[in-house]
VOPAGU-2260 file (C-alpha; in pm, 1 decimal, decimal comma):
REM VOPAGU-2260
SITE   aa  ch    i         X         Y         Z
SITE  MET   A    0   -5233,2    6721,9    4464,3
SITE  PHE   A    1   -5596,0    6818,8    4428,2
SITE  ALA   A    2   -5809,2    6731,0    4129,0
SITE  ILE   A    3   -5958,5    7029,8    3955,1
SITE  LEU   A    4   -6304,3    6952,2    3823,6
SITE  SER   A    5   -6444,5    7189,3    3568,1
SITE  LYS   A    6   -6768,1    7370,7    3641,7
SITE  THR   A    7   -6917,2    7209,5    3330,1
SITE  PHE   A    8   -6828,6    6859,7    3453,2
SITE  LYS   A    9   -6967,7    6931,8    3800,2
SITE  ASP   A   10   -7287,0    7069,4    3644,8
SITE  LYS   A   11   -7324,4    6758,4    3428,2
SITE  LEU   A   12   -7284,5    6537,0    3734,7
SITE  THR   A   13   -7596,0    6693,1    3886,1
SITE  ASN   A   14   -7795,4    6502,1    3623,1
SITE  ARG   A   15   -7872,0    6148,7    3743,7
SITE  LYS   A   16   -7874,2    5996,8    3391,6
SITE  TYR   A   17   -7539,0    6158,3    3316,3
SITE  ARG   A   18   -7390,9    6016,1    3639,0
SITE  ALA   A   19   -7516,0    5667,4    3551,5
SITE  ALA   A   20   -7372,6    5689,4    3200,2
SITE  TYR   A   21   -7044,8    5830,2    3333,9
SITE  VAL   A   22   -7004,3    5544,1    3582,3
SITE  GLU   A   23   -7093,0    5280,6    3323,0
SITE  GLU   A   24   -6854,5    5415,5    3060,1
SITE  THR   A   25   -6573,0    5471,7    3309,4
SITE  VAL   A   26   -6599,6    5121,7    3457,3
SITE  ARG   A   27   -6619,3    4950,1    3117,4
SITE  THR   A   28   -6326,2    5144,8    2978,5
SITE  SER   A   29   -6118,7    5111,3    3292,1
SITE  ILE   A   30   -6161,4    4733,6    3313,9
SITE  ALA   A   31   -6061,4    4686,6    2951,4
SITE  TYR   A   32   -5759,5    4917,1    2978,3
SITE  GLN   A   33   -5648,1    4768,0    3307,1
SITE  ILE   A   34   -5660,8    4410,1    3179,2
SITE  ARG   A   35   -5459,5    4509,6    2873,9
SITE  ALA   A   36   -5204,3    4700,5    3084,2
SITE  MET   A   37   -5160,1    4406,8    3322,5
SITE  ARG   A   38   -5119,9    4164,6    3030,6
SITE  GLU   A   39   -4863,4    4385,7    2858,8
SITE  GLN   A   40   -4663,2    4448,6    3176,7
SITE  ARG   A   41   -4595,5    4074,4    3194,7
SITE  ASP   A   42   -4319,9    4065,7    2933,7
SITE  ASP   A   43   -4557,7    4215,6    2676,9
SITE  MET   A   44   -4758,6    3890,7    2678,4
SITE  SER   A   45   -4964,6    3827,3    2364,6
SITE  GLN   A   46   -5341,0    3794,3    2377,6
SITE  ALA   A   47   -5307,9    3428,9    2277,6
SITE  LYS   A   48   -5064,5    3354,4    2562,6
SITE  PHE   A   49   -5283,5    3545,9    2807,4
SITE  GLY   A   50   -5582,3    3345,7    2682,6
SITE  GLN   A   51   -5398,5    3024,5    2769,7
SITE  LEU   A   52   -5329,6    3163,4    3116,8
SITE  ILE   A   53   -5698,4    3235,4    3182,0
SITE  ASP   A   54   -5826,9    2935,8    2982,9
SITE  LYS   A   55   -5998,1    3147,5    2716,4
SITE  PRO   A   56   -5935,9    3175,2    2340,0
SITE  GLN   A   57   -5755,8    3480,2    2201,2
SITE  SER   A   58   -6084,4    3610,5    2056,8
SITE  VAL   A   59   -6229,9    3629,8    2409,5
SITE  VAL   A   60   -5921,1    3814,7    2535,2
SITE  SER   A   61   -5963,4    4062,3    2249,3
SITE  ARG   A   62   -6326,1    4115,4    2350,2
SITE  ILE   A   63   -6233,9    4153,0    2720,6
SITE  GLU   A   64   -5982,3    4424,1    2628,3
SITE  ASP   A   65   -6234,9    4609,7    2411,9
SITE  PRO   A   66   -6372,6    4908,5    2607,6
SITE  ASP   A   67   -6694,2    4891,7    2403,0
SITE  TYR   A   68   -6766,0    4530,8    2510,5
SITE  GLY   A   69   -6846,7    4584,5    2876,2
SITE  LYS   A   70   -7016,1    4251,7    2950,6
SITE  HIS   A   71   -6753,3    4107,9    3179,4
SITE  THR   A   72   -6885,0    3863,7    3432,9
SITE  LEU   A   73   -6768,8    3878,3    3789,9
SITE  GLN   A   74   -6642,1    3521,8    3749,0
SITE  THR   A   75   -6428,0    3617,1    3447,8
SITE  LEU   A   76   -6278,5    3907,4    3642,6
SITE  LEU   A   77   -6210,2    3676,3    3938,9
SITE  ASP   A   78   -6046,8    3422,9    3703,9
SITE  ILE   A   79   -5823,7    3694,6    3558,8
SITE  ALA   A   80   -5731,9    3819,6    3907,1
SITE  SER   A   81   -5644,9    3466,1    4014,4
SITE  ALA   A   82   -5437,8    3396,7    3702,9
SITE  LEU   A   83   -5242,8    3720,3    3748,4
SITE  ASP   A   84   -5220,2    3676,4    4127,6
SITE  VAL   A   85   -5377,1    4014,3    4199,8
SITE  ALA   A   86   -5679,6    4116,4    4404,7
SITE  LEU   A   87   -6010,0    4230,6    4260,9
SITE  ILE   A   88   -6208,4    4506,5    4430,8
SITE  VAL   A   89   -6578,2    4542,7    4353,6
SITE  LYS   A   90   -6726,4    4803,8    4581,0
SITE  PHE   A   91   -6996,2    5069,2    4565,5
SITE  ALA   A   92   -6864,1    5418,3    4633,4
SITE  LYS   A   93   -6956,7    5781,9    4668,3
SITE  PHE   A   94   -6898,1    5986,5    4353,9
SITE  PRO   A   95   -6596,3    6186,2    4477,5
SITE  LYS   A   96   -6415,6    5861,8    4565,2
SITE  PHE   A   97   -6515,9    5710,2    4230,5
SITE  ILE   A   98   -6384,2    6010,1    4037,3
SITE  ASP   A   99   -6059,9    6004,2    4234,3
SITE  GLU   A  100   -6012,9    5630,0    4184,7
SITE  PHE   A  101   -6045,4    5648,3    3806,4
SITE  ARG   A  102   -5861,5    5972,6    3730,9
SITE  ASP   A  103   -5541,6    5802,0    3606,6
SITE  VAL   A  104   -5626,7    5596,2    3299,3
SITE  THR   A  105   -5271,7    5579,1    3165,1
SITE  PRO   A  106   -5106,8    5238,4    3115,3
SITE  ASP   A  107   -4881,4    5309,1    3413,8
SITE  GLY   A  108   -5182,4    5400,2    3624,6
SITE  ASN   A  109   -5346,6    5069,6    3531,1
SITE  ARG   A  110   -5052,3    4841,6    3607,5
SITE  VAL   A  111   -5088,7    4607,3    3903,5
SITE  SER   A  112   -4809,9    4382,9    4023,1
SITE  SER   A  113   -4868,1    4027,8    4142,3
SITE  PHE   A  114   -4879,2    3931,3    4508,5
SITE  ASN   A  115   -4572,7    4023,9    4711,6
SITE  ARG   A  116   -4550,5    3908,7    5074,2
SITE  ASP   A  117   -4331,0    4205,0    5170,2
SITE  GLU   A  118   -4610,4    4445,7    5076,7
SITE  LEU   A  119   -4823,8    4297,1    5355,1
SITE  ASP   A  120   -4563,6    4409,7    5608,4
SITE  PHE   A  121   -4580,6    4760,8    5461,5
SITE  VAL   A  122   -4960,3    4764,7    5495,4
SITE  GLU   A  123   -4931,1    4646,2    5853,2
SITE  GLN   A  124   -4680,5    4921,6    5933,5
SITE  THR   A  125   -4866,5    5206,4    5763,5
SITE  MET   A  126   -5232,4    5133,3    5836,9
SITE  PRO   A  127   -5393,1    5215,4    6168,9
SITE  ALA   A  128   -5505,1    4918,5    6376,9
SITE  ARG   A  129   -5862,0    4804,1    6315,2
SITE  ASN   A  130   -6102,2    4587,8    6500,8
SITE  ASP   A  131   -6032,7    4228,0    6391,1
SITE  ASN   A  132   -6403,2    4145,3    6420,5
SITE  LYS   A  133   -6458,5    4323,2    6088,5
SITE  VAL   A  134   -6194,2    4109,6    5920,1
SITE  MET   A  135   -6328,2    3794,7    6081,7
SITE  ALA   A  136   -6673,0    3868,7    5938,4
SITE  ILE   A  137   -6520,7    3847,4    5591,5
SITE  GLU   A  138   -6344,2    3524,6    5678,7
SITE  GLY   A  139   -6677,1    3369,7    5771,0
SITE  LYS   A  140   -6864,5    3056,1    5674,1
SITE  ASN   A  141   -6820,3    3082,2    5295,8
SITE  PHE   A  142   -6448,9    3158,4    5325,1
SITE  ALA   A  143   -6403,8    2861,2    5558,9
SITE  LYS   A  144   -6592,5    2635,3    5315,9
SITE  GLN   A  145   -6377,8    2750,4    5028,0
SITE  MET   A  146   -6053,8    2693,9    5220,1
SITE  ALA   A  147   -6165,8    2350,7    5341,2
SITE  TYR   A  148   -6259,0    2260,8    4983,2
SITE  LEU   A  149   -5920,8    2375,7    4853,6
SITE  ASP   A  150   -5751,4    2173,0    5128,1
SITE  GLY   A  151   -5963,1    1870,1    5034,3
SITE  ASP   A  152   -6106,1    1845,1    5387,3
SITE  MET   A  153   -6459,0    1720,8    5318,7
SITE  ASN   A  154   -6518,5    1651,0    5689,5
SITE  ALA   A  155   -6451,6    2016,7    5770,4
SITE  ILE   A  156   -6700,6    2121,7    5504,7
SITE  GLN   A  157   -6969,7    1897,4    5654,2
SITE  ARG   A  158   -6904,8    2034,1    6005,1
SITE  LEU   A  159   -6957,3    2395,7    5898,4
SITE  PRO   A  160   -7299,0    2549,7    5976,1
SITE  HIS   A  161   -7528,2    2582,6    5674,6
């Protein structure tokens, strides 16, 4: 299915300030709605219970779910992703991809299920093969440090290049 963009919307997007405002508002709103949708999909969890899960008071959860707040830190988003066992994607994009990514703002469109090992097999079966060097670049020095730290292997951390 193709998205139909109105001529008015396309014309507005030619204005740089409009594009910046559009991205800012869309990201802020989307983050708030997505966090709320993910919280509610987990047995309609209360804000207080969710706050316990992410080690924040209910008042902070309320603020995080407020689309007008918009001052989420990357660390808070990573903490939420970890607590819910989901991935977090922060990536710059071209405008058509951005518009496509954020076109479904419904609660169902914002739901994300927790990690499922079987889904990795599906990805492996449906995605074309890629050069593993690109993946290995991601799993570089900082990733190795983090894994060694989590494993409690201080010797491995000291052996890593700085």
